[in-house]
C-alpha positions in Angstrom: 20.3 110.1 199.2 16.5 109.2 199.9 16.0 106.7 202.6 13.2 104.6 203.2 12.0 102.1 205.4 9.0 99.6 205.7 7.3 99.5 209.3 6.0 96.0 210.4 3.7 96.7 212.6 1.5 99.0 210.7 2.3 97.8 206.8 3.7 101.4 206.1 6.7 102.4 204.0 8.1 105.4 205.1 10.8 108.0 203.6 13.0 110.3 205.3 12.1 113.9 204.5 14.7 116.3 206.2 14.9 115.3 210.1 11.7 113.3 209.8 10.3 110.3 208.3 6.9 110.7 206.5 4.7 107.4 205.7 4.0 106.6 201.8 0.6 106.9 201.8 0.0 107.3 198.3 0.6 103.9 195.6 3.1 104.2 193.9 2.7 106.0 190.1 3.7 104.1 187.0 5.2 106.9 184.6 3.3 107.4 181.6 3.4 109.9 178.2 0.1 112.0 179.1 0.6 114.7 176.1 -1.3 117.9 176.1 -4.5 116.4 176.1 -3.7 114.6 179.3 -2.3 117.8 180.7 -5.3 119.8 179.8 -7.9 116.8 181.3 -5.6 116.6 184.7 -6.3 120.5 184.9 -9.8 120.3 184.0 -10.6 117.1 186.6 -8.6 119.1 189.7 -10.6 122.0 189.2 -14.0 120.4 188.1 -13.7 116.9 189.4 -12.1 116.5 192.6 -13.7 113.6 193.8 -12.7 111.7 190.3 -9.3 113.4 190.8 -8.9 111.6 194.3 -9.6 108.5 193.3 -7.7 108.5 190.5 -4.7 109.7 192.4 -5.0 107.3 195.4 -5.9 104.3 193.0 -2.5 104.5 191.0 -4.3 105.1 188.1 -4.0 108.4 187.3 -1.1 108.5 185.2 -2.7 105.6 183.1 -5.7 107.5 182.5 -4.5 110.6 181.6 -2.4 108.7 178.7 -5.4 107.3 177.8 -7.4 110.5 177.0 -4.4 111.5 175.7 -4.0 108.6 172.7 -8.1 108.9 172.3 -8.0 112.7 171.8 -4.7 112.2 169.2 -6.6 109.7 167.2 -10.0 111.8 167.2 -8.1 114.6 165.9 -6.2 112.7 163.3 -9.9 111.3 162.1 -11.3 114.8 161.8 -8.6 116.3 159.9 -8.8 113.4 157.6 -12.5 114.3 157.4 -12.6 117.9 157.2 -9.2 117.7 154.8 -11.3 115.0 152.3 -14.4 117.4 152.3 -12.9 120.5 151.7 -10.7 119.5 149.1 -7.4 119.9 150.6 -5.2 116.9 149.1 -2.5 116.1 147.2 -3.2 117.9 144.4 -3.7 121.0 145.8 -0.6 120.5 147.6 1.7 120.1 144.3 0.0 123.2 142.9 -0.2 125.3 145.2 2.3 124.5 148.5 1.2 127.5 150.5 -2.9 127.3 150.3 -2.0 123.9 151.1 -0.4 124.6 154.5 -2.2 127.1 155.6 -5.4 125.2 154.5 -4.2 122.2 156.9 -3.1 124.7 159.3 -6.6 125.9 159.9 -8.4 122.3 159.4 -5.8 120.9 162.5 -6.9 123.8 164.6 -10.8 123.8 164.1 -9.8 119.9 165.0 -8.4 120.8 168.3 -10.9 123.5 168.9 -13.6 120.7 168.4 -11.6 118.2 170.4 -11.3 120.6 173.2 -14.5 121.6 173.2 -16.3 118.0 173.1 -13.9 116.9 176.4 -13.6 119.9 178.0 -17.1 121.5 178.2 
């Protein structure tokens, strides 16, 4: 059972952790779906840009930023896949004629699109 209280003197909320009340120094983080790209971005900024990570965390905007990165990456991936498939002639006609080849080529396109996104986003 989590116990919290508000200290009117200093304006902080405290949460009981074991035998001690510890101050809640970080703002509450909203729940967002960060996905694979958001998680990779999180690992990247933790390692390479600690100031940005700390600023996002302490401002309560980390979850929103991770969700935004994830959505942007998924949109980029969809565009890349569509463009590559059109350029390489991977279409419904191929799917009807030779389904196995279509699956192989689409998997190859998807993997290349993900590789491009990771290189663009994380250098």
